[in-house]
N, C-alpha and C positions, 0 to 999 in steps of 0.2 A: 563915562556918563551912565548912570544906572537907569534901569527900566522904570517906567511909571505905570503902575497898575490902576486902571480906572474901573469903578464899579458901575454896572448897568442895571442891576436888579437888587432888590432888597435881600438881606441875609449875607451879602458879600462883605468882606472885611474892608472897611473904608480906609483907603490909603491916600486920600487927597488932603489929609490934615497938614501936609507940608506947606500948603498954600495959605494957611491961616497965620495970623499974627503970632510970631514966636514969643512975644512978650506976655501973652495971655494964655495960661494953661487951660485947655478945654476939658474940664472934668466930665462934663456931660457926654462928650464924644468917647472918653475912656469907658464910662459906665455902659454906654450903648454898645460899644465893642465887646465888653465883658458879657453882657446879657445876651447879645446876639450869638456869641460863640457858645454860651451855655445852652441856649435853646436849640441851636443847630446840632450840636454834638449829642445832646440828650435825645433829640428826635431821631437822629441817625441810629443810635443804639437801640431805641425802642422799636424802630421800624425793622431793623435787622433781627431783633428778637422775635417779632411777630412773623417775619418771613420764614424763620426757621422753627416756628412753634411746633410744627408737626413732629419733626425728628427729635427736638429737644424734649417735648412732653413724653414721647415714647421712651426716651432714655431714662427720664426721671421715674416713670411709672412702670418700668420693666418688671419689677418684682412685686407690683401691687396686684390686687384682685382684678378679675375680669370686668366686674361691674364698673370700677373706676376707669379702666381702660376704654370701655365703651362710652362713658361720659366724656372722656378726653376727645374722642372722635367728634362728638357733637360740639364740644368746646372749640375745637379747631375750625369747624365749619362756621360757628358764630363769630370767631375772630376774623375770618375772611370777609364775612358779610359786613361786620361793624368796624372794619379796619380803619376807615377814614374817620369815623366819629371818635374812635379811641385816640387816634393821633391828635385830633383837634382838641379833644377834652384834656388830654395830657399837656399839650402845649399851653392851653388856656390856664390850667391849674398851676403850671410852672410859673407863669408870668403874673398871676394874681398877687397884688400888693398885700403885704401883711402888716397890719397895724397891731403892734404889741399890746397897746392899751385896749383895743377892741377885742383882742384875743384873750384878755385876762379872764381868769376864772371868776364866775359869779360867786357871791357869798353863799348862795344856796347850793346844796348838794343835789346832783342829778343822778338818776339811776341809769346804769349801763347794762344792757343785756349781755348774755354769754357770747353771742356772735361778735358784738362790738369789742368785747374784751379780748377775744381771740385775735381779732385784727390788730388791736393795739399792741398786743404782745408780739405779733409778727413784725409790725413796723419797728418796734423797739429793738427786736433782734436784728433786723436788717441795718438799722442805724448803728448798732454796736459793731456789727461786722465791718461796716464802712469805716468807722473810726479806727478800728484795729488795723485796717489795711492801709489807709492813707489819711489818718487823723491829723498828722503833722501838717500836711498841705492844706487841710480845711482850716486848721487853727491859724496858719500863716495868712490865709486869704481873709479870714475874719479880722485879724489884727490890722491888715492893710485897709480894710473897709472902715474900721474905727478911726484910723489915722486920717483917711480921706474925709470922713464925716466931720472931723474936727477942723480940717483945712478949708472945707467949702461951706461950713455952717448949714448943711442940709441934712435932714434926717433920711438915711439911706436904708433900703430894705435888704439888709445883709442876710436876713433869714431865707431869702430866695436862694441863696447859695448853699444852704445847709442840707446835708444828705437826708435828714429826716423830712424836710419839705419835699424833696424829690420823691421819696417813698410815698409820702401822703398824696402827692400829685398823681402818682400811678394808682393809688387806692381810689381817688376820685374818678380817674379815667375808667376804671373797671365798673363804675356804676352804670355805664352805657349797656352793660350786659346784666341780665338777671341771673346771677350765678349763686349756686349753693355755697355754703361756707367752705366745704371741702375743696371745691374747685377754685374758690378765691385764694385759699391758702396755697394751692398748687401753683397758681399764677404768681403769687408773692415769691414763692420759691424760685420759679423761673426768672422773675425779675431780679432777684438777688444774685443769681448765678450769672445771667447774661448781661445785666446792666449795672446794678449797684456795686458789685465787686470789681468792676472794670473802669471805674471813674477816676482812678489815681492820676492817669496822664492828663485827663481833662482839667483837674484841679491844678496840676502843675503848670499847664499852659495858661490858665487864668491868672495864676500868680505871676507868670512871666510877663503878661500884659502890664501889670502894675510895675514890675521891675523895669521893663523897657521905658515906662513913663516916668521913672525916677521915684516911684512911691515905695519907700522902705526897701531898698535893694537887699538888705540883709536884716534878718530878725533873729534876735538872741533871746532865748527863754532862760530865766534864772530862777532857781528854786529859792524860796524864801525860808530863812531859818526860823522855825516856829518855836524854838526852845526859848522859854521866858527868861532864862539866864543869859541868853545872848541875843536879846531883842534888837532888831534893826531900828536905827534912828527914824522916828516917824516923820521927821522933816526932810527925809531924803527925797530927791526929785523924781524918783521912779514911782510908778503907781502899782501897788501890789494887790492882786486879786486872787483869793483862794490859794495862797501859797505860791503863786506864780507871778513873776513880774515880766512885762514885755517892754523891750526898749529897741530903738532903732540903732543898730550898731554903727552904720555908716550913713551919713546923709549928704546928699548933694542936691543942688537946685534942679527941680524937675523941668524948669523952663529951658535949661541948658542941656538936658539929657532926654528930652522927649522923643519917643520913637515915632518916626514919621511913616514908616512902611512896615507892613506885616510880613514876616518870613515864616511860613508854616514849618513846624518841627515834628509834631507827632504824626503817626500814620493817618489818623482821622483828619487832621488838618490838611495834610498833603492830598489825601483822597478828595476832600471837599474842594480844595483849591483847584486841582486839575479838572474835576468834574465841571466846576463853574466855567473854567477857561475853555475847555474843549467843547462845551455846549454853547459858547458864544455869549455867556452872561458877563464876561469881563474882557477887556482888551489890554494890551501892553504896548508901550512905545519906548524907544530909547536906542542908543547906539548898539548896533549888532543885532537888533531885534527884527525878525522878518516882517514884511509888510502885512502878511495875513493876520498877524497878531493884533494889528490896530484896526482891521476892517470889521465892520459890524454886519452880520448876516441879515438879509432882508427876505421878504416873501418873493421878490423877483428872482432870487437865486434858485428857486425851485423850478423856474421856467427856462432860464437861459444857461443852465449849467449841465455838465455831463452827469448822468445818473451814477449812483454808486456801483451798479452792475457793470456799466461801461468802464468805469475807472478800475474796477477789479480785473477786468479782462486785460486792460493795457498793462497793469502792474504785473499780472501773471506772465504776460508775454515778455516783459522786461526782465522778470525774475529768472526765466529760463535761460537767458543769456549769461547768467552768472555761473551756471553749472560747469564745473571743471575748468573755469577760466583761470588763466595764470597771470592776468594783469593785476596791478596794484589797485586796490579799491579805496585807499585812504583819502583820495582826492575827490571821490564821487560823493557829492552832497545833495541836499534837497533840491537845489536849483537845477542841477543836471537831471535829476529824476523827473522834475516837473516838465522840463523841456522835452525829455524823451516821451513823456505821456502825451503832451500836446502834439508832438510829431507823429506818434502812432495814431492818435485820434484823427489827425488830418489825413494820413495815408489811407485810412479806412473810409474817408468821405471824399475821395477824389482830390485830395490835397487841400481842401477847404476847411479852415478852422472856424466854425460858426458858434461855438460855445466856449465856456471856460470851466475851470475846476471850481467846484463849490467852495465857498470861503472856509467852511468847517473842515472839508476834506483837505484843502490846502494847508490849513492850520495843523492838522494831524501829520501831514508830510513834513512840514517845517519843524514841528515839535520833536518828532522822532529823529529828523535830520540833525537837530541840535544835540540830541542825546548821543548819536553816533559820532558826531564831531568831538564830543567830550571823551568818548571811548578812545578815539585816536590819540588823545593827549594823556591818556591814563598810563603813567609810567610803570604800573604794576603788570602790564600786558606786553609781551614781546611783539616785535613787528610782524612775525609770521602768523601768530595767533590773532593779532589785530586784523590782519587781512582776511582771515577766516570769518571773524565776527562781522566785518563790514559787508561781506557777501549776504548776510542775513538782514540787511537794512530794509529791503523791500518787503520780505515776509513780515517783519515787525511792524512796518507801516500799515500793512493790511490788517494785522491783528489790532492795532490801535484804532483803526476805523470801525472795526466790527465788534470789539470787546473792550469797553471802558474799564473793566476790572483789571486790565493789564497793569494799570498804574496803582491800584489799591490792594490787589491780592498778591501777597509775597510769595505764594506757592504757584503762581500762574506758570504754566509750562513754558511759555515763550521767554519770560524773564529768567526762569530757572535754567533754561537751555543756555542762555548767554553766560550766566554765572558758572555753570558747570564746564563749559568750553574753556573759560579762563582758568578755572581751577585745574582741569586736566592738563592744560598746556603751560602751567606755571614755569616749568623748567625747560621748555622747548624753545630753542633759538634758531633751528634750521629745519627745513622741510624733509631732510633725509633722516626721518625718525618714524618708527613704527606707530607710535602714539599719534603723531601728526597725520599719518595716512588714515588712521581710523577716524580721527576728528574730521578730516576732509570728506570722508565717505558719509559721515553723519550729516554734515552741512549740505552735501550734494543731495542726500535723501530728502531733506526739507525743501530744497529748491525744486526738486523734481515732482514732489507729491503734494506740497501744500497749496491749496486753493483757498478755501474759506473754512475748512474743517481743522480745528485745533489739534486733532489726533496726531498730525505729523509732528508737532512739537512734543506731544506726550510720548510718542515713540522715541523721539530723539533724546528726551530727558531720561527715559528708562535705559536706553543704550549707553548714555553718558555715565549714569550711576554705576552700571555694570563695569564699564571700562575703568572708571576711577577706582572702584573697589578692587578689581583685579590688579591694576597697576600698583595700588597702595600696598596690597598684600605681598606682591613680588618685591617691591622696593623695600618694604619693611624687613623681609627675610634677608635680602642682600645687605641692607644696612646693619642688621644684627651681626651678620658674618663679618662685615668690615669692622664694626666696632670691637668685636671680640679680638680680631687680629691686631687692631690698633692698640687696644689695652694690653694685649700680651706683649707686643713689641715695646710699648712704653714701660711695662713692668720689667722686661728684660733689661732695658737701658738703666732703669733705676737701680736694679740689683747689681748690674755691672759697675755702676758708679760707686755703689756702697762697697762692693768687693774690692775695687781698686783702692778705695780709701782705707779699708781695714787690712789689706794685705801688703800695702806699700812698705818697702824697707823691712819686710819680714822674710825669714827663710822657711821653706816648706818642704819637709821630707817627701821624697818621690813616691813612696808607697801609700801616702794618704792624700796625694793630689786629686785622685778621682773623687774622693769624699768631699774635699774642700771646694773643688772647682767644678764639680758636676752635680752631685746629689744635694749638697747644701744650697747652692743657688736655685735649683729647681724648687726646693721647699720654700725658699724666700720669695720666689716669683708667685707661687700659689698663695702664700700668706698676704702678699701685697694686693693681689687681685681680689681676694676674698674679704680682707679686713681693712686694707688701706695703710698708709704710712704712719698715721697717728695712732694706730691701734696698739694695745698691749701685746698682742700676738707678734706683730712685726718687731716691736722693741725688744721682746724676749729673744727672738731669733738673732737680732743684731748683737745683743749682749752675750749670748752664747758663742757667737762667732768670734767676738773680741776675746773672750776668755780662752777659746780653743786656740786661736792664733798665738796668744800669749804663752799658753802652756807648751806649744809646739816649738818654741824658740830654743836654741841650744842652751843647756844648763851650764852656767859659768860661776854661779854663786851658791852658797848654802841656802840663801833665802829662796832662790828659784827652785832648788831641789826640794826644799820643804813644802813650798807652795804646790809643786807638781804632785808630790807624794800624797798630800791631803786632799787634792781636788780631782785627780785624774779619774778615779772610779765614779763619783757622782756626775762628773762632766760627761763621761762616756754614756752613762745611763740617760742623762738628759738629752744628749744628741740623738741617741738611739730612739727615744720616745718621740722626739720631734720629727725625725725622718719617717718613722712608721706611720704617722698621721697623714703623710702626703700620698700614701698608696703607691709608692714606688716599688720596684722589684725587691721583695723581702730578702731573697737569697743574696742578692748583690749588696744590699744594705748590711746584712749580717757579715758578709765577707769584709766589707770596708770597716765596719765597727771593730771586727777582730783585728784587722791590720792596724787600726788606730790604737787599740789596747796594746798590741805587741810593740808599737812604736814608743808608747809611753813607758812600758816596762824596760825596753832597751835603753831609753834615755836615763832612767833611774839607775839601771845597773852600770852603765858606762861611766857615769859621773859619781856613783855612790861611793867608790873606793876612796875618792878624794876627801870624803866627809867622815870617814870612819873614826879619825882621831878627834873629831869635833866634840867639844864638851857637851854633855847632856843638858847642862843648864842653858845652853844657847839654843836648844831645840824649841820648836813651837809647842806651847802647852797642849795637852791632850784634849782639852775641852774647846779648842779653837774651832770655829765654824768654817766649813769649806766655802770657797768663793761662789759656788753655784747657788748657795742658799740665798733666800730673799733678802736677808739682812746685809749681804755683801754685794748686792747688785751694783752699788756705787763703786765699790772697789774694782769690780770687773770693768768698769767704764774708764779706768785709768789708762792712759796711753803713754808710750815712750815720748819723752820731751825732746822731740827732734824738730828742726826748722821745717822740714818737709811736711810733717803732719800739721803743723800750725798753718802752713800755707794752704794745704788741702782743705782744712776746716774753714778757713777764711773764704776760700774760693766757693765752697758749697753754700755758705751763708749768704755770700754776695749774690750767687745765682738765684737763691730763693727770694732775696729782696728785690732783685730786678724783675723776676717773674711776677711778684705781687704788684709791683708798680705798673707793669704792662697791663695786667688784668684790670687794675683799677681805672685805667683810662678808657676802657670799653663802656659803651652805654649800658644802662641798667636793663634795657629792654632786650639785650642780646642774650639768647639762650638757645639750646639745641631745638631744632624744628623751624627756626626763622629762615626765610629765604632771602638771598642777597644777589645783587648784580656784582660779580667779583672782578676786580681788575686783574688781568691776566698777562700784563706786560704791555710795553709801549706799542708794539707792532701786532698785537693780537686782540681779537674781539673780546668783549666782556663775556663772562659765563654766568648763567643763572643757576646758582647752586644753593643747597640747604646746609646750614650748620648742623653737624652731626655730633661732634665730640669737642669738649673743651678740656684740654690737659692743663690744669691750673699750675701744677708744680714746675712745668717748663714753659708755660705761657704759649701754648700752641693751639691753633684752631684747625679742626679737620672738616672739610666740606665734601658733600656727596652730590651726585646729580639726581635727576628725577627717577632713576632706576635704583638708587641706593648705593651706587658704586663710588668709592673714594676717587676724587678728582684732584684735589689740591690741598696742601697743608700750609698754613700761614702763621707767621709770628704775630702774637697778639698786639705788640707795639706797632708793627708795620701796618696791621689791619686797622688799628685805631687811627693812624695817620691817613690811611686811604679813606676812611669814613669822614674824617675832618675835612679832607680836600675833595670829597665827593667823587673820588675815583671809584670807590666801591660804595654801594648804598643799599639799604634794606628795601625789600619789595613789599609794598603795602598789602595787607590781607583784608580785602573788603569785597562786597558784592559789586560786580561790574555794573549791573543794571541800576542799583540804588545810587552808586557813585555818580553815574551819568545823569540820572534823574535829578539828584540833588544839585548838580552843577547847573542844570537848566533852570530849576526853580529859583536857585539863588540869583541867577542872572535876571530872571523876571521880577523877583520880589524884593531884591536887596536894593 
């Protein structure tokens, strides 16, 4: 059963539409909702601009002359005095109906003075800026208005929604002040920065109202082909205007898809919704909704309720009991806190309870209680960190009573503290952890020192930022070390696999074994790490090793002897150059290259006498190219046609195919840096670990802990199965406070 939101004052989003006849679509209610939201959000932004006018104007005029700065001081004073009249004039101008026919230009020309021209240019500039930033949303809104106008056969004032009209309304509001042109243009600039350029979300939310009501859920703009040789059929059912045609891509009956309740989505909507609710302008009823949400505050509450000061004293006393407490707090909710408050109040009055908690104070307790209940269900937070957060429930209740900006200011120290504790403890699953101890000390500091001064949360947020930065730097260094070792070990395994493949069924003279089995693999490891397996550098090293192994085999035929004679010298030079690039011991390399050369010469001498009688016509032509040349790379790739080699090649290809198949089963959102709850065996608790490295060639995943230390390595196929069976699962990366706040608002408004 969803909650039902009831409006008690004007300006509130009307959510009683569900009681109306579903067979009759109420366009008037939709339009009223649209214009109400337009007025409320514009007035909020203008009010915020005027509140911050002092600092904003100082920033704008920082490099201007002193004369203008002194005028700005007087301007700010005038804004404070005329604040109310400016707000009223702006709101009146916004809601003035516009009749296009009455606004039509007269046939006679009228003279415009220079000041008016400057203001017109400023208005046009602001309008152009608005359309550049969110013109698509404006066009979509106007298209939906046109559609609605055709549906209800009423002439609608769609110009009210135009950014130009909003700018002109502010121009009208400024007439409450007798300002020089220079100061007017300065105010236009301020309006452009603080209001006009920030209306994109508002237009998006207005469009959403139409979408929720089933009015043109999707709009597609099509460019018209203006080429006369390819003219579009004039009888086409779409209406083309100025090269653009507008059509409704999908249509469904608005009577069957009408939105009955309003769920706030943008920050402004959430702020307005909570402000109205916390101040008693709206109520909510439904399953799981506290009684205080349905109670309407009255004047009598000011006489028979505990004062805010008395309530703060009781909350502070209860708060002190949470210091260094080892009990679980996930079961402590708003009802237990309210009972503890009443008990404390009674104990201070001889056991007699003569008053009650004010409706709005009780509502604050219940609202924050629902948020912390949502936090206990947030699977992105481990149980030990959840218990730390729950100990801050009473301090946050006190903040909610004293500072309404807790729910609208994303940088509020209290909500930032909750988010940072969750972030710092993302990988912590046990109390036996140094980071946990520091987090516990920070929480205790808030419980000990927080009364009504927000400075305790500010200090906590600063300490958390420092802790997180320190831990991230240390973990990053550890992780880099682990990654280097993991990659080195993987490279070693790749090279060993390649070496086994290339040297299987081959004979290797003893005096060149250090070169083939030590120096050359070292060079291949560095090539793999630096360039990868698909690089030309890696392929060249493999080709050289193949040719080297082929040349080192016993010479039994004239063809082998001839091949060795023509290729050993360039082969030695190529191997020498390759090894020199790896910065190994030059003297040792020289010794090994010399041994290789002596081996080749000995092979030629030992088997040369068998070929002395060979006919010269059978010898290789003098212009034949050595194998090591680029033209003969393909020849160097030839292998002995043995069954073992075929099996090894097939095995390697099959391993690569299996690895690709395993990797393809992983979700696309999986990448290094994502945190997971990792299945660690049937009889072991899950671990909260971060994915550090993905070894695609062997389909292996490496996970590290919050300190950057390698903990576990998993096969990609096994991990894909664990994710599918929810034995392992990703940890959501979101704001703890916003997630909990969203859960409460959705329960109230959905």
